[in-house]
N, C-alpha and C positions, 0 to 999 in steps of 0.2 A: 227503585235503586236500593232501597233498604233491604228488599228481599234478596237482591244480588249479594249484598254485603253479608247477610246472615248465611246464605247458602255457601258462599266462598269461605266463610269462617268455619262452617261445619266440615267442609271437605278438608280444609287445611288442618283443623284440629284432629281429624282422623289420622292424617299423615303424621302429625306430631306425636300422637299416641303410639302409632306403629313404630316410629323412630325410637321413642323412649323404651318401648318393650324390647326392641332389638338391642338397645344399649344395656339394659339391665340383664337380659339373657346372656349377653356376652360377658358381663361382669361375673355373673353366677357361674357360667361355664369355666371361665379362667380360674376362679377360686377353687372349684372342685378339682380341676385338673392339676393345679399346682400343690394343693394340700387337701387330701380327702376330708370332707366335712367342712371345707372352707368356702363353700358356695355363698353362705350368708355374709361372710367378710367381703367376698368379691362384689356382692350386691351393694353393700354399704359403700365400698370404695367407688363403684360406678356412680352411685347416687351423689357422693360428695364431689367427684370430679365434675359431673353435670351441673350440680347446684352452684358451685363456685363460678364456673364458666358462664352459667345463665345469669347470675347476679351481675357479674361484670358486664356482660353483653347488654342486659336490660337497662342498666343505669348509665353505662358509658359506651355502649356499642356504637351509637351514632357518632360520638366525638372521635372514637378510634378510627372508624371508617373514613370520616371526613379528613382526619389527619393523614391517614395512609394515602388518600387520594390527592393530598396537597391542596385541598380546597380552602378558600378564605372567604369569610362572610363579607357581604357588601351592603351598602345602604342605598336608598332610592336615588340619591344624587350621583352615585357611581354609574348606574345604568338605568335611567328612568323607564325605557321601554321594557326591559326585562322585568323590573319591579311591577310595572303596570299589567303586564301579561299574567304574572303570578297572582296578582290581586284579582284580576278578572276571573281566572280559573278557580281561584279559592271560592269566590261567590258562586260560580256555576256548579261546583262540586258540593256546595253546602257545608264546607268545613268550618268549624267554630273559630279557627284561628289561622291566620296567614302563616305559612311555613317560612322559616328563615331561608335566605337566599345565599348561596355560595357559588364561587367561580373558581375553576381550576385553570391554571396557566398551561394549558395543553392545546396543541394545534389540532388534534384529532377531534372531530365533532362527536359528542356523546353527552349523556346526562344520567342521573340517578336520583332516587329519593331515599331518605333514611329517617329514623326516629321511631320510638316505641308506640306512639299514638298521635292523633291529630293535634294534640296540645304541645307535643314535643317533636315536631316534624321539621325536616329541612329538605330543600331541593337544591341540587348542585348541577351546574352545566359547565362545559368546557369553553374556553375562549374560541376554539375552532367552531363550536356550535353557533355561537353568537355571530361569528363572521360569515358562516355558510348559509344559515337559514333566514328567510324573510319572516315577516311578522306572523303570517298565517301558519307557516310551518313551525315556528317557535311556539305558537299557541298550542298546536297539536301535541308537541313534545311535552310541554309543561302540563297539559291536561292529562296525558298518559301517566306522568309521574305522580300527579295528585290523585289519579285513579288508584295507584298503589296505596297511597296514604288512606284514601277513603275506604278501600276494601280491606285494610289492615294487613296487606300482603307483607309489608316491611317487617312487622313484628314476627309473623310466623316464619318468614324466611330467616330472620335472625335467630330464632329459637331452634329451628331445624338445622341451620348451619352449625350452631354451637353443639348440638347433639351429634351431628356427623363428625365434628372435630373430636369430641370426646370418644366416640367409637373408634376412630382412627388411632387416637392416642392409646387407648386400652389395648387394641390389637397389636400395636407396635411394642408396647411394654411387655405384653404376654409373649410375643414372638422372641423378644430379646432374652426373656427368662428361659424359654425352651431352648434357645440357641446355646445357652450356657449349661444346659443339661439338668435344670432343676426338676422338670417334669419326669425325665427318665429315671433319675435317682429314686424318686418317691415310688415310681411304678415297680422297680425291681426289689424294693424292700418290703413289699406286701405279699401275703400268701394268695390273696385274690387278685393277682396282678393282671389277669385277663380282663376282669371287669374294669379295673382302673385304666387299662390300656384303651378300652373302648371310650371311656370318658376323655382321655387325652386326645384320641383321634378326633372325637366330636368337637373338642375345644379348638383343635388346630383348624378343622374345617370351618368352624364358626369364625375364627380369627381371619381366615381368608375371605369368606363370603360376606361377613357383616359389613365391612367398609364398602364392598361393591353394591350390596343391597341398599345401604344407606345413601350412597351416591345416586342410585336410580330413583329413590324416593324423593331426594332433594331436587333432582333435575325434573322429575314429573311435576312437582309443585311449581318449579320455576317456569316451565313452559306454559302451564295453564294460566298462571297469573299474568303472563305477557298478553295472551289473547284477551283476557278480561279487562286489562288496563287499556288495550287498544279499543275495545268496545266502549269503555268509559270515556275515552278521549273523543270518540265520535259523538257520543251523547252530550258531552259538556260543550263542545265547540259547534255542533251541528254542521261540521264541515270535515268529513272523513278524508278528503283529498289533502288537507293540510298535513295530517300525520303521515299519509301515504307518501307524499312528496318528500317530507323530512326523512323518513326511513330510507328512501331511495338515495338521497344525498349522503346520509350517514354510512350506508352500506357500501357506496362507491368510493368512500374516502380511503386513501392508502397510507395516511400518516398513522403510525402506531400510537396507542395510548400508553405511555411508558410507566404510569403508576398502577396500571391494572395487573391483577394476579388471578390465578385460578380460583382463589377463595372469594375474591370480590367481583369477578366477572358477571355472575348472575344478577347482580344489582343494577347493571347498566341497561339502558333501553335497547341497545344492540350489543351483541357479544363483542367486547373490545379486543378479544384474542383472535378474531377473524373467522372462526368456523361458521358462525351463524350468518355473517355477512356474505359468505360465499354460497349460502343456501344448502349446506351439507347437514341435513337433518339425520342424526343418528343417536344412539343411546348415550353418547358422551357429550352431546350438545346442551349447552345451558339455556338456549333460546330456540323457539321455533324458527324455521327458515324465514329470513327477512323477506324474500321474494314472495313467499306464501302469505305473510302478513299484509304485504302491499296489495296482493291480488284480492284478498278478502275485503280490505277497506274500499278498493275501487269497484267491487262487485255489489256494493250496498245500494246502488241505484239512486233513487230519489229520497231515500230515508236515512236517518242517522240514529235511530233508536236501537235498543238491545235486540228487538225482534229482527230488524233489518240485518244487524251484524250476525246474528245466529243463523239466519237464512243464507247469508253470504258465506259463512264458515262452512256450512253443510255442502254448499255448492262447490266450493273450491277444494275442500279436503275430502269430500265424499263420506264424511262421518255423520251418520243420521242423527245421532244424539245431540249434536251441536256442542257448544262450549258454555253457553249461558244457562244456568239452572232454570228448570221449568217454572219454579215458584216465582222467579224474578220476571219471567216473560208473561206470566198470567195477568198480572195487574198493571203492565206497562202500557201507557198511552203511546200511540204511534207518533214518533218524533220525525217531522220532515226535515230534510237537509236544508241548510241555509246557504246564503252567499258567503264568500270569504269575509272574515272579521265580523261575525255576526254580533259579537258584543262590542258596543260602541266604545272606542278608546277615549281616555281622557285627553284634553288638549295639551299634549306634551310633545317635545321634539321626537320625531320618528325617523329612524335611519332609512335612507332610500335604497340605493343599490349596494352591491357588495363593497365597493370602495368606502362608502360612508360607514358601513357596519364595521369594517376593519379599523377605520380611524377611531370610531367610538369605542370599540373594544380595546384597542391599543392604549387610548387615553385612560380608560378605566384601569388597566393593568399598571400603567405608570403611576397613577394616583395611589393604587394599593401598595406600590413599592416606594411611596413617599417622594416621588419626583416633585420638583417645584415647577409650577406653571407661571411663566412671566409674560404678560402681554406687552409687546413693544408698540410704540407709536406708529411704526411703519405698517402695522397690521400683522406682523409675525408673532406667533406664540412660542416662546422658548420653553423647552421641557428639559429641565436640568436635574441630574442625579443629586440625591441628598448630600453626597460628599462635598458638593460645591457650596453648601450653605456658609454664608459669611464672606464669600469671595465675590469679586466682580467679573462679569463675563460680557463679551461684546456680541451684539446682534450680528449674525452672519450676513444680513441683507443691508442694513443701514450703518452698522458700526457703532451704534449707541451702546454705552456701557450701562449695565444693570447690576445692582447689588442684590445678591441672592439672600432674601430675608429668612431667618429661621422660622418665623411664624407662618410662612407661606408653604412650608413643606407639606405635601400631600393634599393641598387645597384644590378644589376644582378650577379648571381653566377660567381665567378672568377674575378670580377672587383675590390674588395676591396684591399687596400694596403697590402703589405706583412706582415704576422703575426710577432709578436715579441715573439720569443721563448726563454725560459730559461731552463738551464739544470736542 
């Protein structure tokens, strides 16, 4: 697995360098076009724009992304099963630290991972994912996301995304300057206007092509990392069907993910904007076709290792080179597939059917929203909004009155003080 990480880093680093070269070339070309001899200034401006955006992204990118997604951090008491699954897969992936766990109050099933390295990683899932997937499917999704963390995909995607943003920003600024006639005035005031005109035309072409090429580089890296994360998930869980079934359910979901944007879509396990889920693989897709990913996982036969995934990838896609680097395949031991839930779970309450999962997830969201849980003697658990703290409410079943205690706000069910009942 170490060889896979190294090979993935080398390929990603090559794309990062290509993106940086494109950014600096654009800055130099715009500088020369706007002011003869100003290429060096344009280069410095491009470097400063990229530097500032990269620093903000490196140190605060994960927090910004989690905030945009509306994700909130949870503790083990909020959802023991999710916490246990993340803990299991952290051990299976060999990560030095368990990622922080976040939940998004969204009905659409999806998930993503973020963070600059394994020591500063986070995994976020939607409430819809927790309600839709059983334990084995959830395990496959979490293993996929931790595969991104292990492979350092998140850092490279973040850096490439920032450079793409800088390229688009410079191209937009340059276009506005030309629109107001800055480039044309300088061209007409020089005796060698023909040579300057060529530079201006080249700069305009670069402004048009640079964002397109940058987007293609970004999407190429995005698609490849999804295949490798799928392979990692199969390796960690020893149960490829878990992720395949999860992808199938996520792809068939019709509820939109309202917090997703074109900028954040590549970070999710399935494109939340819909194109990938419908299987439309084209140059503008941020993900491989979900149907293709499912077929690859289900074509792995009796194995769950990188070799088995690479063979299945070649069989399904017809690409002879595969997706897993040869250096990673050379030293890998053959990993047999295992039965569901290969990693023995800890003795914690496990949700059964979908109704149980919905109840557990809903209770978690209410606790995150500081609802007060009050157990009544008749067996009913009252779930009261925090606005009712300090007031008395009646149980709808037995009529007993309960004082909503301030100290009980947000506590797990069963933990509030005993109710105050009146005849």
